C-alpha positions in Angstrom: 130.3 97.2 75.1 126.6 98.1 75.4 126.3 95.9 78.5 129.2 97.7 80.1 127.7 101.1 79.5 124.4 100.0 81.0 126.1 98.6 84.1 128.1 101.8 84.7 125.3 104.3 84.0 125.1 107.4 86.1 122.1 107.8 88.5 121.6 111.2 86.8 120.8 109.4 83.5 117.2 108.3 82.8 118.2 104.9 81.3 120.9 102.4 82.0 121.8 100.3 85.0 124.1 101.7 87.7 125.8 99.3 90.0 123.5 97.8 92.7 125.7 99.3 95.5 124.6 102.7 94.1 121.1 101.9 92.9 119.8 100.2 96.1 120.5 103.0 98.5 118.9 105.5 96.1 115.8 103.4 95.7 115.6 103.0 99.5 115.5 106.8 99.8 112.3 106.9 97.8 110.7 104.1 100.0 111.6 106.1 103.1 110.1 109.3 101.7 106.7 107.7 100.9 106.4 104.8 103.4 104.3 106.5 106.0 102.2 108.4 103.4 101.5 105.1 101.6 99.9 103.5 104.7 98.2 106.6 106.3 95.1 106.7 104.0 94.3 103.0 104.8 94.6 103.6 108.5 92.2 106.6 108.3 89.6 104.9 106.0 89.6 101.6 107.8 89.0 103.5 111.1 86.1 105.4 109.4 84.6 102.1 108.3 84.9 100.7 111.8 87.5 98.0 110.9 89.4 97.0 114.0 92.7 98.7 114.5 95.5 96.1 114.5 93.1 93.4 113.6 93.8 90.7 111.0 91.9 92.5 108.2 93.6 95.9 108.7 97.1 94.2 108.9 96.4 92.3 105.7 95.3 95.6 103.9 98.5 97.4 105.1 100.6 94.5 103.9 98.8 94.6 100.5 99.3 98.4 100.2 103.1 98.0 100.2 103.0 95.1 97.7 100.7 97.0 95.3 102.8 100.2 95.5 105.9 98.2 94.6 104.2 96.4 91.6 102.6 99.5 90.2 105.8 101.5 90.6 107.6 98.9 88.4 104.9 99.2 85.8 105.1 103.0 85.8 108.9 102.8 85.5 109.3 100.1 82.8 105.8 100.1 81.2 103.5 97.4 79.9 102.5 98.4 76.4 101.0 101.9 76.5 100.6 101.7 80.3 103.3 103.6 82.2 105.2 106.9 81.8 108.7 105.3 81.6 109.8 107.9 84.1 111.3 107.7 87.7 107.8 107.9 89.4 107.0 106.2 92.6 103.4 105.0 93.1 101.5 104.6 96.3 98.1 104.8 98.0 96.5 108.2 97.3 95.7 110.5 100.1 93.4 112.6 97.8 90.6 110.0 98.2 90.5 110.3 102.0 87.8 112.9 102.1 85.4 111.3 99.6 85.9 107.8 101.1 85.1 109.1 104.6 81.9 110.6 103.2 81.1 107.3 101.5 81.7 105.4 104.7 79.2 107.7 106.5 76.6 107.4 103.8 76.9 103.6 103.6 76.6 103.2 107.4 80.3 102.3 108.1 81.4 98.7 108.5 83.0 96.3 106.1 80.1 96.8 103.6 81.1 100.5 103.3 84.7 99.5 102.6 83.5 96.9 100.0 81.6 99.7 98.2 84.7 101.9 98.2 86.7 99.0 96.6 84.0 98.3 93.9 83.9 102.1 93.1 87.7 102.3 93.0 87.9 99.4 90.5 85.4 101.1 88.2 87.0 104.5 88.7 90.4 103.1 87.8 89.2 101.8 84.5 87.6 105.2 83.8 90.9 107.0 84.4 92.7 104.5 82.2 90.3 105.4 79.3 90.8 109.1 80.1 94.6 108.6 79.9 94.4 107.0 76.5 92.7 110.1 75.2 95.0 112.5 76.9 96.9 113.7 73.8 94.0 115.7 72.3 93.4 117.2 75.7 97.1 118.2 76.0 96.3 121.8 74.8 94.4 122.3 78.1 97.7 121.7 80.0 100.3 124.3 78.9 103.2 125.0 81.1 101.4 127.8 83.0 98.6 125.3 84.0 100.9 122.3 84.9 103.3 124.7 86.6 100.4 126.1 88.8 99.3 122.5 89.7 102.9 121.5 90.6 103.3 124.7 92.6 100.1 124.0 94.5 101.2 120.4 95.1 104.4 121.7 96.7 102.6 124.3 98.8 100.1 121.7 100.1 103.0 119.4 101.2 105.1 122.0 103.0 102.6 122.0 105.9 102.9 118.2 106.0 106.7 118.4 106.1 106.9 120.9 108.9 104.3 118.9 110.9 106.5 115.9 110.7 109.5 118.1 111.6 107.9 118.8 114.9 107.2 115.1 115.6 103.8 114.7 113.9 100.8 116.9 114.8 99.1 114.0 116.7 102.1 113.6 119.0 101.5 114.7 122.6 105.0 116.2 122.6 104.6 117.9 119.2 107.0 120.7 118.7 109.2 119.7 121.7 112.9 120.8 121.7 113.9 117.1 121.2 111.8 116.7 118.1 113.0 119.9 116.6 116.6 119.0 117.4 116.3 115.7 115.6 114.7 117.4 112.6 117.4 120.0 112.4 120.3 117.5 112.7 118.8 115.4 109.9 118.3 118.5 107.7 121.8 119.8 108.4 123.4 116.4 107.6 121.5 116.3 104.3 122.6 119.9 103.3 126.2 119.3 104.2 126.4 116.0 102.3 124.4 117.3 99.3 126.6 120.4 98.8 129.8 119.6 100.6 130.6 116.2 99.1 130.5 114.5 95.7 129.5 111.2 94.2 127.6 108.6 96.3 127.4 110.6 99.6 126.0 113.6 97.7 123.2 111.9 95.8 122.5 109.6 98.8 122.3 112.5 101.2 118.6 111.8 102.1 119.2 108.2 103.0 122.3 109.0 105.0 120.5 111.8 106.8 117.7 109.4 107.8 120.2 106.8 109.0 121.9 109.5 111.1 118.5 110.3 112.5 118.0 106.6 113.6 121.4 106.6 115.3 120.7 109.9 117.0 117.4 108.9 118.5 118.9 105.6 119.6 121.6 107.5 121.5 119.1 110.0 122.9 117.0 107.1 124.3 120.0 106.0 126.3 120.7 109.3 128.0 117.3 111.1 128.1 113.9 110.2 129.5 111.7 108.4 126.9 108.4 109.1 128.6 106.6 112.1 129.9 103.2 113.0 131.6 100.5 115.3 130.3 97.0 116.3 131.3 94.3 114.9 128.9 90.9 116.4 128.0 89.3 114.8 131.1 91.8 116.4 133.4 93.6 113.1 134.1 97.4 112.8 134.2 98.6 110.4 131.5 102.0 109.0 130.8 103.1 108.8 127.1 106.1 107.8 125.1 108.0 110.6 123.4 107.4 110.8 119.6 111.1 110.4 118.7 111.5 107.0 120.5 112.0 103.9 118.3 109.5 101.1 119.0 111.7 98.1 118.5 109.0 95.8 119.9 107.0 96.4 116.7 109.8 94.9 114.7 110.2 92.0 117.0 106.5 91.1 116.9 106.3 91.4 113.1 106.1 88.1 111.0 109.0 87.1 108.8 106.8 86.2 105.9 103.1 86.6 105.0 101.1 85.7 101.9 99.0 88.6 100.4 95.2 88.2 100.6 93.3 88.6 97.3 89.9 90.4 97.7 89.9 90.4 101.5 86.6 92.2 101.5 83.4 91.5 99.5 82.6 94.2 96.9 79.3 96.1 97.0 78.3 98.1 93.9 76.5 101.2 95.0 75.9 104.5 93.1 76.4 106.4 96.3 80.0 105.3 96.3 80.7 105.1 92.6 79.7 108.7 91.5 81.8 110.7 94.0 84.8 108.4 93.6 84.5 108.6 89.8 84.7 112.4 90.1 87.8 112.1 92.2 89.5 110.0 89.6 89.2 112.9 87.2 90.8 115.1 89.8 93.7 112.7 90.5 94.4 112.5 86.8 95.0 116.2 86.7 97.2 115.9 89.8 99.2 113.1 88.1 99.8 115.4 85.1 101.2 117.9 87.5 103.4 115.3 89.2 104.8 114.0 85.8 105.4 117.6 84.7 107.3 118.2 88.0 109.4 115.1 87.5 110.4 116.0 83.9 111.0 119.7 84.7 112.7 119.3 88.1 114.7 116.2 87.2 115.2 116.3 83.4 114.9 120.0 82.7 112.2 119.6 80.0 108.4 119.3 79.6 106.7 116.0 79.6 105.8 114.4 76.3 102.3 113.3 75.3 103.4 109.7 75.6 104.7 110.1 79.1 101.6 111.9 80.3 99.2 109.5 78.7 101.1 106.4 79.9 101.4 107.8 83.4 97.7 108.5 83.8 96.8 105.1 82.4 99.1 103.5 85.0 97.4 105.5 87.7 94.0 104.1 86.5 94.9 100.4 85.9 97.1 100.5 89.1 94.1 101.6 91.1 91.8 98.9 89.7 94.5 96.3 90.4 94.8 97.7 94.0 91.1 97.3 94.5 91.4 93.6 93.9 93.7 93.4 97.0 91.5 95.7 99.1 93.8 98.7 98.7 92.7 102.3 98.0 93.5 103.9 94.6 97.2 104.3 93.7 98.7 107.5 92.3 102.0 109.1 91.7 103.6 110.3 95.0 104.3 114.0 95.2 106.8 113.4 98.0 109.0 111.5 95.6 108.7 114.2 92.9 110.3 116.5 95.5 113.1 114.0 96.0 113.8 113.8 92.3 113.7 117.6 92.0 116.2 118.0 94.8 118.8 115.4 94.1 118.3 115.0 90.3 118.5 111.2 90.5 116.3 110.2 87.6 117.6 106.8 86.8 114.7 104.4 86.3 116.7 101.3 87.5 117.4 103.1 90.8 113.7 103.8 91.3 112.9 100.2 90.4 115.0 98.9 93.3 112.8 101.0 95.6 109.7 99.3 94.0 111.3 95.9 94.6 111.9 96.8 98.2 108.3 97.8 98.6 107.2 94.4 97.3 109.6 92.8 99.8 108.0 94.8 102.6 104.6 93.4 101.5 106.0 89.8 101.7 108.3 90.2 104.7 106.6 92.3 107.4 109.7 92.7 109.5 111.2 94.9 106.8 108.1 97.0 106.8 108.1 97.3 110.5 111.7 98.5 110.5 110.7 101.5 108.3 107.4 102.0 110.0 109.0 102.8 113.3 110.8 105.8 111.8 110.2 108.9 114.1 108.2 111.6 112.3 110.9 114.2 113.2 113.5 112.1 111.3 111.3 112.0 108.2 110.5 115.7 108.7 114.1 116.7 108.5 114.2 115.4 105.0 110.7 116.3 104.0 110.9 120.1 104.5 113.6 120.3 101.9 112.1 117.8 99.5 108.6 119.3 99.5 109.9 122.8 98.9 111.8 121.5 95.9 108.4 120.8 94.3 107.5 124.5 94.7 110.7 125.4 92.9 109.9 123.0 90.0 106.4 124.6 89.7 108.0 128.1 89.5 110.4 126.8 86.8 107.5 125.5 84.7 105.6 128.8 85.1 108.6 130.9 84.2 109.8 128.7 81.4 108.6 131.4 79.0 108.1 135.1 79.5 105.0 135.8 81.7 102.5 138.1 80.2 99.4 139.6 81.9 97.3 136.6 80.9 99.6 134.1 82.7 99.9 136.4 85.7 96.1 136.4 86.0 95.9 132.6 85.7 98.5 131.9 88.3 97.3 134.6 90.7 93.6 133.5 90.6 94.4 129.8 90.7 96.7 130.2 93.7 94.8 133.0 95.5 91.2 131.9 95.1 91.6 128.2 94.1 94.4 127.1 96.4 93.1 129.5 99.1 89.6 127.9 99.1 90.9 124.4 99.1 93.4 124.9 102.0 90.8 126.6 104.2 87.9 124.1 104.2 85.8 126.1 106.7 84.8 128.6 104.0 83.1 125.8 102.0 80.9 124.6 104.9 77.7 126.0 103.4 78.2 124.7 99.9 76.8 121.3 98.7 78.7 118.4 100.2 79.9 117.1 96.8 81.6 120.5 96.2 83.2 120.5 99.6 84.5 117.0 99.2 86.1 117.8 95.8 87.4 121.3 96.5 88.3 120.9 100.2 91.5 119.6 101.5 94.9 120.3 100.0 94.0 123.1 97.6 95.5 121.2 94.6 92.1 120.5 93.0 90.6 124.0 93.0 93.9 125.5 91.9 94.0 123.1 89.0 90.3 123.7 88.1 90.7 127.5 88.1 93.9 127.3 86.1 92.3 125.1 83.4 89.2 127.2 83.1 91.1 130.5 82.9 93.4 129.1 80.3 90.4 128.3 78.2 88.4 131.5 78.6 91.0 134.2 78.8 92.0 135.7 75.4 95.6 135.1 74.4 98.1 137.8 74.8 99.6 139.2 71.7 102.1 136.7 70.7 105.8 137.5 71.1 108.6 136.0 69.0 109.4 133.6 71.8 105.8 132.4 72.1 105.7 131.8 68.4 108.8 129.7 68.7 107.2 127.8 71.5 104.2 126.9 69.4 106.5 125.8 66.5 108.5 123.6 68.9 105.2 122.1 70.3 104.0 121.3 66.8 107.3 119.6 65.9 107.2 117.6 69.2 103.7 116.4 68.6 104.6 115.2 65.1 
C-alpha cells in the first residue's frame, strides 16, 4: 500500500514518487531553466584566464560543470547525513563569483596558473562555508522573515533584467531586440500562460517545458520561411554578415561526441593568499544568498518558512558541493535562483521530479550530444519563460516580508536595504572610487549589499512595540526550534 502511494504521489507534494512520465518532463523544465546559466560563468572566467575558447580544456570544464551540477543537486534533494536541505533545490555553477574570479585572474597574471589558484581557493572556501552552515542554527535569529524576504526580493529584482535581456535575444546578439526575437519570446510566454491557467493536470504544471518545445518548433519553421542571416556595420566600419540569434545551430549537435569521460583535476592547483582571501569572503556572501533561495523555495512552493535543519543542510551542501566541484576544475556551486522562480510559479515541489533533472544533468556531462541539444536553445525562447519565472521570485519575497504586519521598523529595513543596498549594487559605477575589495563584493547584482544592510539594520534598530501577532510569532518560533 505504501509503495502504491509513493508511485502515485502528486508533483505538488514534497515527498513520494510520481510516475516517470510526469516526473521526467518536470525535471527537464528545471534543466532548461538553468542550463545556460550553469555554463556561462565558466565561459567568462576561462576567457579571463586566457584559456582557449573551444579548446580541449574548456570543453572538459564545461562537461564537468554539468556533471557536478547534477551530482550536487541529488545531494541537496536527498541529503547525505546533515548535508543537504531535502528540498526541491537545483544546484549549479554560481555567477556570484564572476567578479571576484576576474579580479583574481588579473592579479595572478591570467593563464592556467590563475585558474588553478581559483580552484584551490574555491576548495578551501567550500570547506569554510560547510563549517558556517553547521553553525547556522544559532545564527538564525539574524535571518527573520523581513531579512530573508528582502534578500529573496533582491534576488528576483536582479534576475528580471537577465530575463528580459534573454527575451530580446541576448544582449550580446547583434540583432538584439529585433521583432523576430520579441515575437518568439511573446509566443513562448503566451503558450505558458494559456497552459498554466487554461488547462489542468500535466499540461498545466509542464507549461514551461511545453512552451520551450513550442519555441524550438517555432524557430525551426521561421528558419524555413525567413532569412537566417543579416548584415551590420561593426566598430571598424566594415560590413559583417551574422546569423540571427533565434536560429538553431544543429551543426553543434552533430559535432558533439556521444560519450566523454569526465576529467579529474584538469588543472594544477596553486595556493595563493591573493586568491584565497577574496574568494573566502564571497563564500560568506553566497551563504546568505542560499538562505534567501531556500526561504524563497519554502515560502513560494510550500507556503511556510524554512526550518533550521533545511537552512543548515542547504548551506552545507553549497559548501561541500563547491569543494567537490573544485576537484573537477569547476567554479563554486550554489542554489540556482532561476529554479526558485520556477518552483514559485508552478508549485511543483516534489523532490523526485527535481532529482530526474539532476540525473539528466549528469547524463549531459557524460553524453555531450544531449548537452549540445539544450545548449543551442535560442535566448529568446528561454526569455519567454524567464520573465515570468524570475518575477515569481519577487512575489515570493513580498510574501515573506508581508507574512506578518509591517511596522515602522520593518519598513525602514526593507526601504534602506532595497533603496541604498540594492541601488548601490546594481549601479556599479558609483563604487568606482572605493577600495577594489568593496567594489568586488558589493558590485554586481545588488543582492549582497541588500542582504548586508538588511542584516545590520535588523541588529541595530530597536524593536517595535510588540503586537499580539508578533508575540504569537515568537511563541511559534520557540516551539519550532524545540
